[in-house]
C-alpha positions in Angstrom: 95.3 153.9 63.0 95.0 156.6 60.3 97.5 159.4 60.6 97.5 162.6 58.5 101.0 163.1 57.1 101.7 166.7 56.1 103.9 167.8 53.3 107.3 168.9 54.7 110.0 170.5 52.6 108.0 169.8 49.4 108.7 166.1 49.7 105.1 165.0 48.8 101.6 166.4 48.6 100.4 165.0 51.9 98.6 161.7 52.5 96.9 159.5 55.2 99.1 156.8 56.5 97.1 153.7 57.6 99.3 152.2 60.3 98.7 148.8 61.8 100.1 147.2 65.0 103.3 145.2 64.3 106.4 145.9 62.3 106.4 148.5 59.5 109.5 149.4 57.5 109.8 152.7 55.7 111.5 152.5 52.3 113.3 154.9 50.0 116.9 155.9 49.4 118.8 158.4 51.5 117.1 161.7 51.3 113.6 160.3 50.5 112.1 161.4 53.7 112.2 158.4 56.1 113.6 160.4 59.0 111.2 163.2 58.3 108.3 160.8 58.4 109.6 159.4 61.8 109.7 163.0 63.1 106.1 163.5 62.1 105.0 160.3 63.8 106.8 161.4 67.0 104.9 164.7 66.8 101.7 162.7 66.3 102.3 160.7 69.5 102.8 163.8 71.5 99.6 165.4 70.2 97.5 162.3 70.8 99.0 161.0 74.1 100.5 157.9 72.6 103.5 156.3 74.3 106.7 156.4 72.3 110.1 154.9 72.4 112.7 156.4 70.0 116.1 155.3 69.0 118.2 156.8 66.3 121.7 155.8 65.6 122.3 159.3 64.4 121.4 161.0 67.7 121.7 158.2 70.3 124.6 156.1 68.9 128.2 156.9 68.1 129.8 159.6 70.2 126.7 160.2 72.2 126.6 156.6 73.4 130.4 156.7 74.1 129.9 159.8 76.3 127.2 158.0 78.1 129.4 155.0 78.8 132.2 157.2 80.1 129.8 159.2 82.3 128.5 156.0 83.8 132.1 154.8 84.3 131.7 151.8 82.0 135.1 151.6 80.5 134.6 148.2 78.9 131.5 149.4 76.9 133.4 152.5 75.9 136.4 150.5 74.7 134.1 148.0 72.8 132.3 150.9 71.1 135.6 152.6 70.1 137.2 149.6 68.6 134.2 148.0 66.9 133.1 148.4 63.3 130.2 150.7 62.5 127.7 147.9 62.4 129.0 146.3 65.6 128.8 149.7 67.3 125.1 150.1 66.3 124.3 146.6 67.6 126.2 147.3 70.9 124.5 150.7 71.4 121.0 149.6 70.5 121.5 146.6 72.7 122.1 149.0 75.6 118.8 150.7 74.8 116.8 147.5 74.7 116.3 147.5 78.5 114.5 150.8 78.2 112.5 149.4 75.3 111.5 146.4 77.4 110.2 148.8 80.1 108.3 150.8 77.6 106.6 147.7 76.2 105.7 146.5 79.7 104.2 150.0 80.5 102.2 150.0 77.3 100.8 146.5 78.0 100.0 147.4 81.6 98.2 150.6 80.6 96.6 149.0 77.6 97.9 151.9 75.4 99.5 151.9 72.0 103.3 152.3 71.9 105.1 153.7 68.9 108.7 152.4 68.6 110.4 154.7 66.2 113.8 153.5 64.9 116.2 155.2 62.6 119.5 154.2 60.9 119.8 150.9 62.7 121.0 149.1 59.6 123.7 151.6 58.7 126.9 149.6 58.1 125.4 146.4 59.6 126.2 143.0 58.1 123.3 140.8 56.8 123.5 138.6 59.9 123.1 141.6 62.2 120.2 142.9 60.2 118.5 139.5 60.3 119.0 139.5 64.1 117.2 142.9 64.3 114.3 141.5 62.3 114.0 138.5 64.6 114.1 140.9 67.6 111.3 143.0 66.1 109.2 139.9 65.7 109.8 139.0 69.4 108.8 142.5 70.5 105.6 142.3 68.4 104.8 138.9 69.8 105.3 140.1 73.4 103.5 143.4 73.0 100.6 142.1 70.9 98.3 144.8 69.6 100.0 147.6 71.6 103.3 147.9 69.6 103.8 149.8 66.4 107.4 149.3 65.3 108.3 151.8 62.6 111.8 151.5 61.2 113.6 153.5 58.6 115.1 150.8 56.4 117.9 150.7 53.9 118.6 147.0 53.9 116.5 144.4 52.0 116.7 142.2 55.1 114.5 144.7 57.0 111.8 144.7 54.3 111.9 141.1 53.1 108.5 139.5 53.3 106.6 142.3 54.9 104.6 145.3 53.5 106.7 148.4 53.6 105.7 152.0 53.3 106.7 154.3 50.5 107.6 157.4 52.4 106.5 159.7 49.5 103.0 158.2 49.0 102.1 156.3 52.2 101.2 153.3 50.1 102.4 149.8 51.1 104.5 147.7 48.8 105.9 144.1 49.3 109.0 143.1 47.5 109.3 139.7 45.8 113.1 139.6 46.0 116.3 141.6 46.4 116.4 142.7 42.7 112.9 144.2 42.9 113.9 146.1 46.0 117.1 147.3 44.5 115.4 148.5 41.4 112.8 150.3 43.5 115.4 152.1 45.6 117.6 153.0 42.5 114.7 154.5 40.5 112.9 156.0 43.5 113.9 159.6 43.1 112.9 159.6 39.4 109.5 158.1 40.1 108.6 159.9 43.3 110.1 163.4 42.8 108.3 166.2 44.7 105.1 167.4 43.1 105.8 170.0 40.4 103.2 172.5 41.7 105.0 173.1 45.0 
């Protein structure tokens, strides 16, 4: 699926993103434009009648999730969320959203329509074992959904990009990292290499 990505806030000069079914991590340091690209993909789904499931730890986790647990009267989930580490809270809150994701995958398969699964800030503060669990979960979803699922995840952790082509959010080009050092060098030098175009 080829998607025209427009320049926003002078981040890049615009490009065509060639998105394939399956798992696609978005790479770049904080402030590179991963969340901005996810927003553009959400707008694309609305304009083209594509099914979408969104989860952002920034807007769906933390205090928002705790309020939801209290509203539902689920004191045990509320307490677990309050007294867990940041990474454990993300796992707990996203785990609660997985039921909705399962229903979205089932609907997409039944209707034979593509489903964009847009995920943001899932690896914030998460331990390596938690991030590896996320990757395994993404693989399971892709296996179950087949050609209907497009999982696009803003990634800060090497474990989310290890062994798969990832998208440079400034250029739309795919890159595969050989090891952690190559990924770390890429992230640390990103802003120098991929600064906004000078003519904007």
